[in-house]
N, C-alpha and C positions, 0 to 999 in steps of 0.2 A: 607713237610717229611726228614729226611737227608737219605743221601745214603752213605754207604764206600764203597771203592772200593780197594782191593788186587790183585795184579799181583802175580801168582804161578805156577810152573812148575809141570806139571805131564809128568811120565815119559813114553815112547814109548813101552816100554817092562815093564811085570810083577818084574824083578828085572836087572834095567838100571844102569851100574854101581857098579854092588853089592850091590845097596842101595835100600830102598821099597820108597815107596812112602812117606811117613811121615817124612824119612831122607832126602827125596831130593824135599823141598821144599824151593823155593826162596820168599823170602817174601820183597816185597817193598811196603811198607803200604801207598796209596796217600789219605792222609787224606783232602776228599774232605770236610767236615765238616768245618774244619780250612778256608776255602777260601771261602764258603756262611757264616760261621758266621762273616766274613770280609766285606761282602756286605750287609746284613741285619740282624738285631737283632736278639737277642738269643729269643726275643718272636715270632718272624715268622713261626716257628718249632715246631709238635711236636718231641716225641723223636724218635730217630733212627729208621727205621724199617727194611731197607735190605743192605745186605753188597753183592757185587758181586764180584764174584772170578771170574779172567780171567785167562785162562792155558797163559803161558807168548808165546807162538805161535799165539794167537788168532789178527788177522790184525784188525788195528787201526781204519778203518772204520764198523765192525762188533760189535767193543766195541761202536763206536757212533750210531748204529742202537740200539744193545742191550739198552744202556741205557737211550736213547730217548722212547723204550717201556716199560723200567722201571718207567721213569716218568710221560708217560700218565697213568700206573696203577694208579701211587698214586692219580695223578687227580681224576681220576674216584673213587679212594676206599674214595677223600675226599668228592667230590662232592656228594658220595651216602651214607655217615657217615656209613662207614665200618669201625670199627676198629680191628685190629689185635693185639693179647695178644701177640704173639711170633715173635720175630723177624725172617725173613728170609733170608736164603742164597744161591743166586744165583750161580752157576758154572756153567762158559762158557766154554767148552771143543774146543781143537781145529782142531779135526778131530774123525775120529770115533774113533780108537785106544785109545786115552787120553778120550773119553766117557766111553770105555770099562775100561780102568783103574781107573776114578773117580766111576762107579759103582759099581767095585770091593772093592774101597775105603771107599766111606760113605755109599753103603749098603750092602757092606760083602759079594758081590755076589761072586758065583764062575765063573771061567775064561767061561765055557760053558753059565750060565744063562745071565752073561753078554753080547755076544757077541750073545748069542738069542734077548734079549730086543733092542742092539742097531739095529738088523737088521728092525725093524718094528717101532721104535720109534724116534723121533725127540726132543723128550725132557720129562723127569719122574719128578715127586713129590713125594718126599719122605717124608709124610705128617708127621710123626712119631719123625722125625729131625728138620723138618721147614727146608726142602732143596730141591732147584731144579736143576736137572740136565741138560744142554742144550747140545744136540749135537752140534758140530762145524761140518757147512756146506760151500760150496764155496758161496751158497744161501744166506747165513747171511749175507754175508758179501756184494754182488749184489744185493740182494733183501730186503728194511725194510717192504715190505707187508708180507715176509716168518716172518721174526721177530716177526711181530705183531701177526701173524698167532700162531705163540709157545709161545712166553714167555707170552702174557696176559693167555689163557688158561692154563697153566700151575701155574700162579701167583695164579688162581680161585680156584683150585685143594686146595690151603693154604688156602683159605678163607673156604672152603667149612668145611675142617679139624679142624680149631680154631672154627668154628661156632656151632659144632656138628658131631659124629663120626658114627652115627647112618645108619646101614647097609641099602643099598637100591639099585633100580635097575640100573645095569650100564649105561643104555642109559640114564635115568637121573641124573647118576652121572658125565657123559661125554659131557651131551647135555645142560648141564649150562653155563661151560666153555664157550662152542662153542659160546655160545649167546653173552657171556662176551668180547671174542675176536670178535665180530662182533662190539661190542660197541667201541671196543679199535679201530678195523682198522675206523673206521667211523670217529670217534675223530681226529685220526691222519691225516685224508682225502685221504682215502684210496679207498672209497666208502660208499654207505648206505648199513644199516642194512637193509632193504627193498630188496636191491638187491641182499646180500649174503644169505638170507632167499629162496628168487626166485632160486637161484644157486641149492640148496640145494634139492629143490623142482624138480626141473627139472629131477635133477642125480637120484633120488628116482623114478621120473615117467617111466623116463630111462630103468630100473630093467626089469629084464626077468619075477620078479616072487615078489609080496608081500610076505613078511616075515609074518611067520604065527603068528597070535596073540598070541599064547602062548611063543611065542619069548619074548613078552614086560613083561612078568614075571618072567625072565630067568636073574640071574643075572651077569652071563658069556655073554649074548649075544649084543655084539656091531660092530659096523665097522665102521672105519673113512670113513666120506664123503669129497672127495678133494675137492679145490677150485671148479671148472671148472668144467661141464657135459663133458662127452665125445664125441668129435664130429663123426657124422655118415660119 
């Protein structure tokens, strides 16, 4: 599978230097495809399926970690014979402010809404636009495991959307991407799926109360489970 890479600047304020985000793009297109084709024959690849767009201030190690996670997802999609009908754009921002700007630009969010989303999300999948937005943090640079927690999860939302847009329960919509990121992390050598599931079970068991069964039929009921249970 081919992956194209683009480096682009996102402004640190809604109007930086009197220019909009669209007018402030820095296009340095790295045609990874050309390098790959110089090494491998054309027949070795399917059609290009992803473009990674980095904020120009994203550190080199973060870019390496993101590319590795996307490569692992590509391997899993091939392994399980999952074909995507539409190319996916993965936008990696440098920090919270550029994440807010990306939400405003790509999802047309208001400043207030983008700030609210940025408070609680490490990434978001814009399914109708086939775009992922990843919030830049220091963890993405220092912890490859964190990258594998975020990127495969959000990419699997794209798989869900491309195979069907049926409205279903929120815990199911979010649960399957969580399982997929468990599989991706295991493939990358960060642990075992069984251990990740066990950690989640421990967190549920430590909760003060079991959720009302009626919440399972609530489209809005969902709570993220952290990687590790709290220590008492």
